[in-house]
Structures are given as C-alpha cells and as structure tokens.
N, C-alpha and C positions, 0 to 999 in steps of 0.2 A: 820497487821493484826493477832497480835499473832504468828508468827513463827520467828524464831530466823535463821540467816546464820550459815550455816555449819562449823564444826570446823577442820581445812585441819592439818595434820602432815606431816611438809614437812623434809624428810631423805635425810642427802648429807654426802660424806665422811668426808667434812672440809668446812671452809669458808674462806679459805686464797685464794689470788687472784687467778685469773683461768677464761676461759670463760664458765665453766658450774658454775663454781660456783657465777658469776655475772648474770647469767642465775638465777638462783636461788633467788637470794637476789631482783632482780629487779621484778620477778615474785611474789614473796612474798609481799613484799610492795605496787604491784598494787592491790593485791588479798584482802589484807588489807584496801585499801581506798576504793575498790566497797562492803566492807560491811563483808567479810569472817573473820572468827575467825582464825588467823594463828598463830602455832606452829614452831617450827624451832630444830630438834638435828644433831649433827655433831660432828665432833672431834674439834670444833672451829676454830678460827682464825682472821684476822684482819675485817672482816666484823663483829664481832661482836657488833661492836660500833654502825653501821648504823642499827643494827636490832634493838637493845635498844632504837636507836631515832626513830624507825619509830613502836616502841610500841610491838614490835613481842618478845616472850620470846624465848631465846636459852638454849637447855639442852645439855650438853657436854657428848659424847660417844666416845668410841674408833674405831670411823667405818672406820678409814683411812687406817687399811691395815688387811692382812690377817692371823694374828698373831691368832692362838687357843684360847687362856685365852681371847684377848681382845675381839673375836668375840662374845666371851659364855658370856662374861659382857655387851656386846651390845645387846645381844638378849633377855637377862633378863631385862636390864636397857628400852628395846623399849615398852616389853611386859608391863611392869609398868605404863610406860608414856601414852600407849593406852588405859589401865583400866584405870585410875585415871585421866586423862584426858576427857574422854567418846569422843575418836575422830572420827568422821563422816567418814573422808577419808585420807587413807594413800598412799601420791604420793612421791615416790622415787626415786634419781635421780642419780643413781652410781651402780656398778656391786654387791660390799659388799653388801650395805644396798638393795638392793631390795632381794637377797635372803636372808638375814635375815628376812625380812617384808614378804617373802613367803612363809616362814615356819609358821611364825606367823598367817598371813591370813587363810593359811588351818585350825587351831587351833580357832582364834577366830572371823569369819567369816566377817572381817571388809573391806569396798570396797577398792580397793587396784589398784594403777597406777601408772606406770613408764616413767620416761621421760629416751631415750636414745641419750646422746650428744656426742657420741663417738661411734666407730668401738674396738672392743675387740678382743683378741687371744682366738681361738676357739679349740686351739691344748691340746689334751690330758685332762686332768679332769676338765680344766680350762670353756671348754664350758656349763657342770653343775653347774658353782657355780655362778649362775645367776638367775632370775626369771622376766618376763617382764608383772607380775601383769596380773588383767583382761583386762586392755585397754594397749594401750603403744603411748607412744608422742615419734616422732622423729625429731629432729630439722634439717633434709634433705630427702630432698628424697632417695639418695644413702644409707643410714641410714636405711630407711624404709627397702630397698632391701636386705640390711645386714641381718634385722632381718626377713626377709619372707626367706631368702637362707639359714642361719644357724641355726635359731631356729624354721623355718617353723609357726610364727607368720601367723595367718590371716591377710588379707590386709585390712578386713573389722575394722581388732579391733586397727588398726594404724592411728593415725593421725599424719599427717604432718603439725607442725608447724614453726614458726619463731623463730630467736633470737631478742625478742622484746628490743628497745631500749627508754630511758625517751628522750625525744626529747626535754624538758626544761633542765635537768640536761646538755645534750648533746646538744648545741647551739652555735653560733657565740659568743653571751652576756654573758662570763662566765670571772670574774674576776680572773686574775693568777699572780696578782700582786706579793703574798705570796712566790708560787713557783719560781718565776723568781727571787726574793730576795733573797729565800734558795740556787738557787744555782749559783747565778750571771750570769741567762742568757740575753745576750746585747740584747738592744731595736732596736738595726740597726741591726741585726743578720738576716741574711736567712734561716730558723731552719728548720730541716730535723726532724720529733719525730717516733721513733720506737717504739711499745707498743708488749709485749708480756711475757708470762709466759718462764723466762729464763733456761728451763731445754732442756736436752740434745735431746726431740723429738721434741723440740717448735723452736730453736735459731738458725740454719741453717742458716737465712735471717739476722739474728743479726749481724753473722760472716760475711756474704758478703757483708755485708755493711762495717763493719771493713776493709775489706782487698781492697775496693776500697776508701776508706776514702781520702786518698791522694789525688788520681788521681781527684779525685770530687773537692778536696780544690783548687785545682792548675785553676780549671775551672770556680768553682761559689765563687765570691768574698763575705768577710764577712759570710762564712759559718759555722752554727754551727747544730753538731748531739745528739740526746738526744735520751737516748736508757732506758726506762723505763719496769722494773720489776726485778724480784728475782728467782733467782732455781739455780741448780745443776750445769749449767753452767756459772754462775756468775763470777765466779773466773777467768776461763780461760780469758771470753770477758774483765775484769777488766784488765789482763795482756797484752790483744792486744791492748786495748785503750791506754793504757800508751806508747805503741811504737807507737801507731797512732799520739799519743800528743806530743810525743818525736821529730816524723818526723813533725809535722808542726810547732813546737818552738809555740806552743801556746794551750789552752783546747778545740782543736777541738769538743772532744769528751765528753760528760758531760754521765756516769752512774749515775742514781738514787736510785737503788734497787728496793724491791718490795714498790708500794704506792698505796693507796686507792682512792688519788685525781686526779687519771688520765686525767679526763672530763680539769682538768685546764693546762695540757701538752699539748693536745691536742689543745686546745685555740691558744696556744702560735705557735704553726707550720704553716710554708704556705705550705708544703705538709709532707702528713704523709705515711707511709709504715707499714703494718701489713696484720691479714687476720682474717677470723671468727669476733666473737665481738667485736675487736679491730676495725678491719674495719669498721664494721656496725656504731659504736659510733664517730669515726670519720668523716666518709661521715653524719652523721646526725648534725655533726657541722659545716658542709658546705666545707668539705677539700676535695682537691683534693689529693684523697688516690691510694698508688699503693697495688693492693692486692697480697699478695704474703706469702707463708708461707712453712714449711717442707713439704708440701705433695704435691704442683703445684705451679703455679704461674701462674696468671691471668693478672698482670699489669695494666696499668692505666686505672682506671674504667669511662666508658663512657656508653651510651644508647647501645653500639654494645656488652659489657661486660655484659650486666643484664641477658640475660639468661641461659649462664654457671654457673653467679654467684649465681641464682638462685637455679640452679639444683644442685649443690653444697654446698649450703646455706653460699657460700662465703668462703668455708673450703680449697677450691682448690684442693680437692680430683680428682684425674683421669687426674689432668690437667698435660701438662708438668714439670718436675722439675726445682726449679729454678734457675741459673745461674748469678755468678757474673756480664756479660757483657748484660744481658738482665738487671738486676737493675739498672746497670750504662746508659744504654742506657736510659731508660724512668727518671730515675733521670735526668739527661742534659733535654730532651724532655719537661719536666714540668717545670725549672728551668731556662733554656738556650734560648731553642727556643720558647716557648711560653711567651705570655705578661700577664699582670696583669689581662686583660680582660678575657684571654681565662682559665686562672685559676679561675676565679670569676666563668665562666662558669661550669667548671666541678663539682667545689664548690656545685652551686646551681642544678646540677643534681642528685648529689649525697644525698643532703638533700631532696629533693623532693622523691627521691626513698625512704628512710626513711618513707615519710610522709604518702607516699603511701602504703607501703606494710610493714612497719618493726618497727610499734608502739607496746609500753609494753603493749599499751591498748587490740590488737589486739591479743598479746601471752597471755596474761591473758585469754581470752573471749576463744579464744582456747583451753583453760585448761576447765573452766568453761564447755563450750560444753560436753568436755568428761567426766566430774564429772558425768554432768547429766543422759549421756547414761551409769554410772558403773550399773552393777547387782545388784540387792538389796540385801541382809542379805539371804542368807541360800536359800534354797527352799519354796515353797508357802507352809503354813499351815493354816489348817482351823480356827486358831485362829488367824491370821496375821492381825493386823489392817492395812483398807487402807483408804485412804481421799478420792479416786477418783476410780470407776469401770467404764470402757468405755467399750459400746457396739455400735457394727456398722459393715461392711461388711469390715473385716479384716483378714489377713492371706491368701488374696487369689491372691496377686501378682497384685492387678491393682493399677496401678500408682497413680490414683484419689485420690481412698481412704487411698493409703500409705502417700500420702500429709495429707490428713485433719489428719490420726492418729499422723503424725510427729508433727504439727504444733499444736494441741492440747494440746498433752504431754509438748512440748518444750513452752509452752505459761503458763500453769498450774505451771510448773518449773521455769519459769523466774518468776511468781508472787510469787511464794511458793516453794524456793529452796525442802524446807525439804519433799515436797510434797510425799507420798505413792503412788502407781497408778498401778492399776490392769487391764489387756485388756484382752476380750472374743474375741479369736483368731481361726481361723481354722488352724491354726499352731500354737500352742502356744510356742514350743523352739522358733523357729526361729522369732517372734514377740518379745519374751524375749530377746533374742541376740541383734537384729537390733534395739531396740529402749532403750533398758536399763531398764525395767519396768518389775513387774510381768505377768503374761498370763496364761490363763487359756482356754480348751476347750469349745468352744461356747455353744457348747450340753452336755457338763459335769454338767447334773442341780445340781445333787448331791452338786457337790463343789461349785457350784454358789451363792447354796442356802446359804451351811453354810460361804460363803466369805462375802456375805450381811448381814452376823450379826454384823460384826466387820467393817463395811464402812459406810462413812457418805455420800456418793453421788453417783448416778448413772447417767452419760453422755449417753443418747441415742443419735450416731452421731458422725459427720457428714454424710450427703450423704441423697437419700433420700428413707428413709426409712419407712416410712408412707406410702402407695402405692400398689397396687394389681395389676398392670398393666404386672410387671412379674409374679405375682404368690401369691396369697392369704397364700402359705405357708410362705414366707418372710415377711407378713405382720402380720404375727400369732407369727410369732416369736419373733420380735421386740416388738410387742405389750405386748408377754407373757413376757419376763425382763422385759419389766417397772412394769409390773401387780406385779409380785415376788417381785421387790426392794420395792415396796409401802406397799403390807404386811408386810415384815419385818422392815418398819419404816425407809426406807431411802429417804432422800430427793432426788428427781428425776426430770432432764433437760433434754427437747428436745434441742439437741447443733447445731444453726446452719442448721435446718433440710430444707430440697427440699419436699415440701407434694405431695403426688396425681400424678395422681389420684386413688383415691379409687370409685370403680365404685359398687359393688355388695351390696347389704343393708345388709346383717350378716356383712360383714365388717366395713362399715361405724359404724355400733352399736359397735363394739367391739372396734375399735378406739376410737369415744367419750366415752365411756365409760373410757378409761385408761386416756385421756388425757385432759379431765376435772379436773383429780384428780393431773395432774403431777403439781408439783412446778415451772416453767419455762419455759417458751416455746420461744426460739429462732429460727428465719426463714431468709436463706438466700437471699429472696427475696419476695416483696409483693403477688405476684399472690400466693405464698403459702400460705400465710393468707388467699387470697381471697377463695381459696379452702377448709382451715379449715370454715368456715363459709358457704360455701355450704354443707359442713357435719352436720352444726349445731350446731359447736362449737362458741360460743359467746361472751370468753372473752374477756375483756378490758385490759387485761396486756398482751398479746403477743408481742413481739418485734421483731420488722426486722432489722436485722445486716447484714451480707455478709458471703461468704463463707470463711470459716477456711484459704482456700489456699492461700488469696490474702497477707498473711503473711509470706509466705515460701520464703526462702530466697535462691539464686541461688547458684550452686556449682563455683567454678573458673574456669576462664577462661584457664590457663593450663587444668585443668581437659576436659574443653570443646572442647579445641582441639584435647587433647587425642584420643575422642570419635571420631571426628571427622575422624582422622590419621585412626584409627582402622576401622572406615566403608568406609575409600578410597574416601573420599571426598576431590574433589579439593581442595585447600588452597584458600582461598578469593572468593569463590563461591558466587553469591547471590542467595537465597534459597526460598524457598516455603514451608513450613511445609505442611504435609499430614496426617491428622490423621484419621482413619474410623473403625471399628469393625462390628464384626458380628451382625448380628439382625436379628430377627424371619421373620420381613416384607419385607426384600431384597431378592431382584431375581435377575438373570442374569442381567436384564439391569441397575441396580444398580453398578455394576461392569463397563458396559461399559459407563455408564455416566463418572462416575469417572476419566477412564481412559483417554476418551476424553478431559475431563477437564484439566486434568496434560498436556497432551500433548499441550494444547491451552497455558498454561502456560510456557510451555517449549519454543516453539516459538513465540507468539507472546509477552511474556512478557520478553524473556531472563532472566528467573529464574529454576534455579534447583531443583526438585522436590525433597525432601528429608520424606519418609515416618519415622511415630512417633509410636513406638507401644507400648501404655498406657498397654495394658495387657497381658502380655504372659501365653499361645502362642495365644488365639483369635486371636487379632490384626494383627498376623503376618501372617495367612493362607490366610486372605482377604485381605491384603497388596501386598502380593507377588500374588495373582489373579488379581489385577490391574494391577501389573508392566508387567505383561505377556501379558495384551492386551494393552499396550502403545506400542508407535512407536517411542518416544522419550526415551532416556536413563533417568535414576532414581536412587535412591540411598534408602536404606533402612537399619536406624539404629536397628542393632541385640542384641548389648546390653540391659540386664536387668538393665535399668536404675534406680537409685534413684529419688524420686521425685526434689530432687533439681536440679540432672542433667539433666532431663527432663526440666525442668524452663531455664535451664542454654541455654538448644538446642534451646528452643523455641524462646528465647530471641535472636536469633542470625538470625532468621527469617527475611525476607521482608515481606510477607504475609504470612496466613494461613487459610488453607482449613480444618474446625474441625467441628467432629461427635460426639467425645466423649468430653463431658460437660468441662471434667477438660484441654483438650487442648486448649478450648476457654479461659478459666480463667486465665491461664499460659499465655496466649497472652495477653489480657486482664491486666494482672498484668505487663507484662515487654514493654506495648506498642505496640504491633504489631498487625497490621491491619488484620481484621480474615473475613474469611467467614464462616457462621453455618450452618450445614445439620440438622435440627430437626427432628430428629427420635423418641422424647420425648418429653412432654412439658415442660423439664426441660430445653430444651436447648432456646426456646423462650421465657421463664418466665426470665431467665438469661440475654439473649442479650436486651430485653426490660428493664430491671432493669438499664442497663448502658444504657439506653436511645437512642438505635440504630436499626436496622430494617435490618440489614447484613447476611439475614437467610431464607434459602428455607425448607419450609416443606417436610420431606419426600416424603408425598403422593402425592407431586407436583414438587417432581424432575426431572429435564430435562437438557437437555445440555444449550441451552438460557437462562434459567432462573439462571444456575449458572455463564455461562458467564458473563452477564449483572451483576452481585453482584462483582466478580472478576474485570470487568471493573471500575466498580466505588471504588472498594477498591483502586484497583494498581493507578487510575487517582488521587486521592485525597489521598496521603500515609502521605502528613504532616500533615494535617488538622484530619486526623483521629489519627494520634501518636499523635498530642497536646490533643485531646479531651479527647483519651486512658488514656494517663498520668493523667489528671485534675480527671477524675473517679476514677482510680486506686487508686490514696491516699487518696479518699472518701471512697471508698470498705475497705481498710485496715485499717480505722479510724474506722470504723464500726464492722470489723471483728474481732479487738483487743475487742471489750464490751464482747464477748462471753466469753472468759477467766477470765473477772472482776466480770461478774454477778456470773462465777461458784463458783469463790473463794469465794465471799458474800457467797451464799450457805452453803459451805464447812465450812466458821467460824460463821456458825450462824445467819448471816445476814438477818432475813427474810423479813426488809422492803428495797425490792430494786426498788431504784427509774429507772422506764422505760418510765417517760414521754416524754421523748424527741424522745425516736423511736419506742414509740406504736406504733402497727397497727390498723387501724382501720376499 
C-alpha cells in the first residue's frame, strides 16, 4: 500500500564461527525472507559468504576489539553507514558495537536496540563500556536477570528470546557425502560429534572428551569422534588428539578446524555433544544430545531436562560443572545401554522441542515485535507528521482498554511497518514507553490541534465512547476530538466502537452531527448499529466487525505459571475466574450475592475461585470485599497484569463469572465458558452477538439466577467450548477488518468495500 519495509542495520563484532555470530546470521537471513531490508557491519569472517548468498550487504569495520584507533575508525564508519543508508533501526549484538552505537544514537536519534548474548565482566571501567539501547533482547532468563542486576535495565525494556534454528537447514535429510569424503569418515562408524568454538573459555568439554576417548574406544566398537571448531585452544587439542590416536593405533579422533557447514557434520553423528546454539542445531536434526559446556552440565536431553534447559537457554549456566565421569557415563548410556529405538525416541523429542519453541521464524518475530515497540525519533514536535492519531480511554490502567490500544497499534504496524502513531493518553509518558509510540495529554488541546495539522487519520476507539450513561462530559470529550479532526481535514474513523446508550436529546443531537460526517464507522456488534438508527443516523455504510481484543495474543505459559506462583495459587488447581467492578448501581446485596455464588462454585463444582483485577485499584477493593464475605478459600491476583498476561490467565480457567466486558471477551477468545453480569447494555449486546444467553441483568441479579446459569455452563463445558472456539475464530476474522479499513483510509483509498459486513 505504498509503504516499504524498514531498513535494519545489524552491528556485530565479527562474523566468524560462534553462537552469537550464527544467531546474527540466521536472524538477518530470516528477516530478509520476511521482507526487511537488512545490512550488516562487522570485522568480517567466514559467514560473509552466506550473507552475500542471502543478498545481505556487509560493511567491514574493526569492531572486534577495544583498540582506541579501531574504535575511532568504527565510530566514524558507523556514522557514515547510518547516514548514507538512511537506516531506520540499528540493532547491535556485542559490547563494543553497542557502546559506539549508544554514543551515536544520542546525536543521531535513530531507534536503537541491542541483543545480549552473554554476560560480561563488570569490574572497573568495563561496566561503562557498553550501552543496552532503548530496548534489549536477552537470549535467556539469566541474562535478563544479569542486565537488571548489573545495569539496572528495567524488566519492561527486556525481551527474552530464543536461539532460533533454521529447521530446514538442520534436519535429518542433509547430504553429508562431501564432508565424509573430505575427512574419510567411515560409513560403518558409530560417531560422536562435538561442535564448539575451541577457545579457552569454550572448549573444556572437548578436553574431557579426549581424556576419556581411549576408555570409550574399549567399550564401543567402531567408535569415531569428530570435533568441529577452531580457536585459541585448537593447537593443544590437536596435540592431545594425536596422543589419543596413537594409543588407539588408528584415527579415532578427527579434528576439522573451523567450519561453516556444521549441519553436515551433525547429520553424520549417532549422538551429539555440545551446548547452547550447537546443541539446539543438533536437536533440530533429531539427534540424541548431551548438553554440556564450560559453565555447566545438563546431560542427556529428554523431557525432564526441558525446564532447566529453557531456564538457561541451553547454556548450562548455574548447573553443576562438567566432569569426565559424567560425560563417560552418559555416552555409555546412549551408545551401549540404549537401543536404536530409544535413541530414535530421544531424537524425536529433540526435534519436536525445536519445532515447538525454537524456530528461526519465532526468533525473528520476537525481534520484529521489539522493533515495533522502539520509541519514535526524538520528542513530539508540533510539526511531526503522523499517519494515525488514536483517541480513547487510554492511560487509566484499565486492562480492557489497554488491550484495545495494544491490538490497534500492533495491527496497524503489522500492515504498515513504517506507520507513525500518536495516542491521546491520560499518562502520555507511560503510554509512550509501554507501546513505543508518541503520546500527548488527552486534554492538551493546543498540542492536539497542532498535531492534527500534520496527521492523516483520527481513530476514535475502540471501546464504548459514544454514550452518556457514565457521563455527558465523556461524550462531549470524544465527539469534540472527532469534530476538531474533521475541521482540520483529517480522515476520521470510529474503530470497532460499542454505541450507547445516548439518552439526553442534546447529546443525541451532538453525536449525530459528528457521526454523520465521519468517514468510516465500524462497530463491535449489531446492537450498536441499532442504537445509531434509534439516534437518527441512517447511513448505509456502517460496518459491523468485532472487538479488537479478539486479535490479542496470550503471554507465554511460563509467564502465566509465574503469575500463579506469585499469587500462591496451587499448581494444577481447577479454577473459576471472577471479574467484578465498582459500579454506581451496586449495593451491599451485590457483594453478598457474588460471595454466595463463589462459595457455591467452590463447594459444588470443586473449582478454586480466582479474582481477576482488570483495573487497578477499582476492581481490587470490591474483590476484597467479596472475598471477606465468602466462607470458602479463594485467591486474588494482585499483580498489575498486561492485557496479554490477563488473556493467558483467563485461558487457564474452567469457567468465568464476569462483570467486566473484556473479561468476557478474553474468555470467549480462549474458548472458556462464561456467565456474564450485565451491568451495562454492552454486556448483553456482546453476548447476544455470540448467540449466547448466559448472562443475568444486574437489575435482576440474585443467587438463584446466577446458580442456574453457572450450572448450565458447567454441565455443558465441552459443547460450550466447541461453540466458543468456532465463534472466536469468526470474531478474530471480523476484528482484523478494522485495521485493514483504517490502512485504506490512511493510504487515501476512499472507495472502501464494506458490502460484506454492512450494518442494516
């Protein structure tokens, strides 16, 4: 639609063989396949050829050491490249490059992100010889902790990613005939392959393997050991291998030196020994793997080793140190005590682990997500041009509205990677940091007016903005923002709104005057279209879509488990989610009724009640009041959860009793059966849109009515889950249309086809 992918400058120390270097290579190639314009600068190395084959330009700079002359040359070289290439984002992957890029970023104001692949010494002045950028990606949880503890990097600025593996390049079906011929590797050999950089701080296990090689040869017939890699320990390893081969009276050990075709060596192995990225690559090739490195020993990888492997990102940090005896015992277990079927099982476990969580596409998508969160260039300027200005109930720590904003921003950036976005927020600094967009105070009308002069589209929504049920002031505010945009020539869009009720004649007149002039109206359910008709808006181009929150992605399972641990919720508990809110029409009987319903859920359905706080601190107070009136034990999650985390929490529930609209949307999106408490017309409108009837109007709330719906819900869980899963998929498809049509407006496409989803 007229927008080009961003140009990313990758900055590394070098591109010789190593885990971090391979990470940079694979990431760069995958981003290139995804359509991003990638250039790379480093001191160079053997991987330059693969970069060239992928169409990725490489610029050589002496970024590999702390020599002052080299650092000065690199500084001016980087500055020249960033200017000449008009780089959109700089992504640095090592200490020296990050230090230099950090200095340049302060002057040139480019978006700057780093990846931390390892932990560094922080003694003396070394602590200050780095810069972790505006956002940081860590390749393991312990590196994230290191960054927080040693550099005070905020947890919110760190994304933990994986060492993504190209599962086609590292698979079982690799032709290795050329390397077998080159090194005379026998067809009948039972081969151990070990791959690592052979430096003093990486090669301990290689020395262990050579020390036990002759013992292994006595136990394993036709054994062959292949050690792949080069470095400052290579000569000592070579001398030791010669002694081993002399003792075996044959070439038992083969040293290859540094190689780039390590997938071929992996494919020749019966078992593999290694750590970090090498271990993951062998796992992708469906090999039984012994995970062992300088910093620790995990051993034979199987299901039971997955938690500690994930925790350390297969680096073995914090694990017991490797020993020759451990290594010997595990090799004998795999090659003498296990049959071919068991080795095949272990290989299958390895391969599936990579497919499930360590693909190179996931690693690249993690980076893209962080790129989208990078702060915009410099401060907000009245002359800054924006594609989109977003108006809504943002900056109030309301989980539902936070979800809407997040999805709107992500959906727009997915379709327009270069989109510039500004949000009207109650807390602009917080919004800017959280969402990686510009933000301005929602009542700073002078600045809003100036910004509108250089903006293409105003999005109003999502949420229930056009209503006077909460207050007339709210409706006046949102319609005034739309009217201001219309006067300044912006395209305007009501984005997946819920409408009404609007009751006062003056408010109806005000809303009609604005909405009749709006360029596009999309609504989250049909009853909102009926409310517009009741108000006198007879447009035929109104589009019924769905709430944007249906497009939200859940946080990781490990993060959800952590949330439950922090709340002391028993592992494996079957749970019912409870979401309530303060509301002007509640009285003391409301708290008693909900408490009684929760006790019923606990006793009769054997579910643990977990209270979900959708808005701090409002929902906290009423939740505690209900808990105090309960007789059964319950839990409350007091953490200030993100929208993705809340969705993940809701998805673990068996049922949900919800008053907050977005608690019900999360439940529907996750196929969790629910019972709604309709304090507002938007609740029954949403549930009706799903073709459900499982709600109780607040005016009719009593224990018997709730119990009836709860029993119906619980007694038909399977059917309800299946129905919700089908509906959720439909809602996701409809919700995606909101962003599609918004982008059409931004790009100046006036003729938007709305026939398929037009409101009647």
